[in-house]
NUFIBA-721853 format. One line per field, with one value per residue: residue in three letters; x, y, z of N, C-alpha, C in turn. Coordinates in Angstrom, 3 decimals, decimal comma, always signed. Example, Ala and Ser with C-alpha at 12.3 -4.5 7.8 and 13.67 -1.06 7.14 Angstrom:
// NUFIBA-721853
type = [Ala; Ser]
n.px = [+13,190; +12,850]
n.py = [-5,690; -2,250]
n.pz = [+7,800; +7,080]
ca.px = [+12,300; +13,670]
ca.py = [-4,500; -1,060]
ca.pz = [+7,800; +7,140]
c.px = [+13,200; +12,900]
c.py = [-3,300; +0,030]
c.pz = [+7,800; +7,870]
//
This chain:
// NUFIBA-721853
type = [Met; Val; Pro; Arg; Val; Ser; Arg; Arg; Lys; Gly; Val; Pro; Arg; Ser; Gly; Gly; Glu; Lys; Ser; Pro; Asp; Thr; Pro; Phe; Asn; Thr; Val; Ala; Glu; Ala; Phe; Leu; Glu; Ser; Phe; Glu; Leu; Leu; Glu; Glu; Tyr; Ala; Pro; Ile; Trp; Tyr; Thr; Glu; Gln; His; His; Gln; Arg; Ala; Leu; Lys; Ala; Trp; Arg; Ile; Leu; Gln; Lys; Ser; Lys; Thr; Thr; Arg]
n.px = [+52,313; +53,899; +57,329; +59,115; +60,306; +62,794; +61,877; +63,028; +63,701; +64,770; +62,697; +61,657; +61,014; +58,148; +58,878; +57,603; +56,496; +54,286; +51,127; +48,494; +45,445; +43,316; +40,657; +41,736; +44,522; +44,630; +43,860; +45,866; +48,194; +47,733; +47,733; +50,402; +51,864; +51,003; +51,950; +54,728; +55,122; +54,355; +56,328; +58,611; +58,247; +57,336; +55,197; +54,338; +52,091; +52,082; +52,311; +54,239; +52,606; +50,847; +52,754; +53,580; +51,176; +50,770; +53,086; +52,684; +50,462; +51,692; +53,551; +51,782; +50,625; +52,907; +53,524; +51,246; +51,591; +53,613; +52,394; +50,532]
n.py = [+45,753; +43,103; +42,606; +39,722; +37,474; +35,384; +32,768; +30,755; +29,855; +27,955; +26,333; +23,381; +20,431; +18,256; +15,630; +13,268; +11,916; +9,655; +9,864; +8,760; +8,355; +10,829; +13,207; +15,764; +15,310; +14,707; +17,134; +18,792; +17,628; +18,037; +20,846; +21,343; +20,192; +21,829; +24,290; +23,846; +23,596; +26,181; +27,696; +26,705; +27,239; +29,875; +31,626; +34,538; +35,856; +35,172; +36,724; +38,545; +38,850; +36,647; +34,648; +35,096; +34,578; +31,871; +30,780; +31,264; +29,582; +27,154; +26,950; +26,672; +24,207; +22,567; +22,814; +21,665; +19,040; +18,179; +18,108; +16,152]
n.pz = [+13,019; +14,707; +15,301; +14,239; +16,547; +17,804; +19,834; +21,221; +24,121; +25,735; +26,674; +28,022; +26,168; +25,916; +25,699; +25,025; +27,150; +28,648; +30,116; +32,302; +30,514; +30,837; +30,686; +31,329; +31,033; +28,314; +27,120; +28,178; +27,085; +24,339; +24,279; +25,094; +22,987; +20,873; +21,799; +21,736; +18,967; +18,101; +19,382; +18,143; +15,359; +15,295; +13,985; +12,012; +12,994; +15,632; +18,398; +20,893; +23,084; +22,792; +23,137; +25,833; +27,236; +26,563; +27,636; +30,342; +30,791; +30,158; +32,267; +34,428; +33,794; +33,939; +36,648; +37,696; +36,870; +38,547; +40,988; +40,914]
ca.px = [+52,773; +54,928; +58,489; +59,322; +61,352; +63,062; +61,415; +63,633; +64,267; +65,091; +61,529; +61,842; +59,997; +57,425; +59,652; +56,793; +56,116; +52,897; +50,393; +47,202; +44,513; +42,173; +40,346; +42,702; +45,808; +44,480; +43,885; +47,194; +49,152; +47,476; +48,223; +51,866; +52,348; +50,755; +52,874; +56,062; +55,135; +54,351; +57,648; +59,611; +58,044; +57,077; +54,550; +54,338; +50,956; +52,284; +52,899; +54,834; +51,478; +50,465; +53,838; +53,522; +49,990; +51,020; +54,134; +52,043; +49,674; +52,662; +54,078; +50,708; +50,521; +54,095; +53,354; +50,184; +52,155; +54,436; +51,563; +49,599]
ca.py = [+44,378; +42,828; +41,970; +38,312; +37,297; +33,990; +32,525; +29,542; +30,273; +26,799; +25,691; +21,946; +19,710; +17,289; +14,399; +12,105; +11,207; +9,244; +9,941; +8,083; +9,123; +11,486; +14,383; +16,821; +14,969; +14,809; +18,565; +19,315; +17,127; +18,742; +22,213; +21,353; +19,943; +23,050; +25,298; +23,539; +23,940; +27,640; +28,185; +26,304; +27,876; +31,295; +32,287; +35,996; +36,326; +34,746; +37,912; +38,395; +38,674; +35,229; +33,870; +35,237; +33,859; +30,444; +30,428; +31,224; +28,345; +26,046; +26,857; +26,133; +22,771; +21,898; +22,773; +20,701; +17,701; +17,795; +17,937; +15,038]
ca.pz = [+12,983; +15,716; +14,680; +14,529; +17,545; +18,128; +21,197; +21,754; +25,392; +26,547; +27,262; +27,804; +25,411; +26,727; +25,665; +24,743; +28,355; +28,620; +31,360; +32,169; +29,680; +31,464; +29,859; +31,606; +30,422; +26,861; +26,785; +28,521; +26,098; +23,073; +24,435; +25,127; +21,623; +20,091; +22,304; +21,214; +17,541; +17,977; +19,783; +17,148; +14,055; +15,533; +12,842; +12,069; +13,787; +17,023; +19,018; +22,227; +24,014; +22,685; +23,730; +27,288; +27,721; +26,415; +28,588; +31,660; +30,829; +30,181; +33,634; +35,273; +33,499; +34,468; +38,097; +37,946; +36,672; +39,702; +42,176; +40,699]
c.px = [+53,904; +56,110; +58,635; +60,519; +61,554; +62,711; +61,978; +64,390; +64,509; +63,894; +61,636; +60,689; +59,349; +58,093; +58,845; +56,416; +54,634; +52,311; +49,110; +46,244; +43,314; +41,852; +41,347; +44,031; +45,754; +44,578; +45,272; +48,226; +48,979; +47,978; +49,745; +52,457; +52,161; +51,719; +54,272; +56,168; +55,165; +55,709; +58,705; +59,480; +57,779; +56,447; +54,424; +53,217; +51,098; +53,054; +53,524; +53,743; +50,992; +51,491; +53,759; +52,332; +50,208; +52,077; +53,571; +51,222; +50,590; +53,202; +53,039; +50,578; +51,711; +53,993; +52,301; +50,692; +52,942; +53,620; +50,571; +50,233]
c.py = [+44,215; +42,152; +40,532; +38,161; +35,811; +33,758; +31,238; +29,891; +29,085; +26,184; +24,203; +21,346; +18,669; +15,924; +13,136; +11,295; +10,888; +9,305; +9,129; +8,967; +9,574; +12,672; +15,521; +16,540; +15,072; +16,263; +19,143; +18,880; +17,839; +20,178; +22,256; +21,096; +21,179; +24,160; +25,084; +23,890; +25,458; +28,224; +27,879; +27,084; +29,380; +31,995; +33,796; +36,536; +35,985; +35,845; +37,590; +38,196; +37,227; +34,355; +33,913; +34,499; +32,352; +29,975; +30,341; +29,937; +27,127; +25,847; +26,273; +24,628; +22,003; +21,763; +21,730; +19,265; +17,244; +17,566; +16,800; +13,741]
c.pz = [+13,998; +15,033; +15,133; +15,455; +17,771; +19,584; +21,768; +23,012; +26,301; +27,244; +26,974; +27,020; +26,305; +26,707; +25,446; +25,971; +28,296; +30,014; +31,190; +31,379; +30,487; +30,581; +30,078; +30,912; +28,908; +26,413; +27,046; +27,487; +24,759; +23,147; +24,372; +23,744; +20,749; +20,493; +21,737; +19,734; +17,339; +18,342; +18,724; +15,841; +14,142; +14,322; +13,082; +12,950; +15,271; +17,747; +20,368; +23,278; +23,987; +23,397; +25,258; +27,886; +27,660; +27,413; +30,012; +31,809; +30,905; +31,594; +34,594; +35,049; +34,059; +35,984; +38,477; +37,813; +37,889; +40,955; +42,030; +41,085]
//
């Protein structure tokens, strides 16, 4: 079992910013909301590996937002 680690590392919240509704934006928004919940509540099964994968995806989405 992986020890529970606080993962509040200053990842900015989405802030409820609204984007035009496209399939990509819908999926991205749902992922970001789920990511924020996982980071906030850090369930016991949410391992460091899960965290790193989600953080990598979060960074890709954030980068994508700035290039659109």
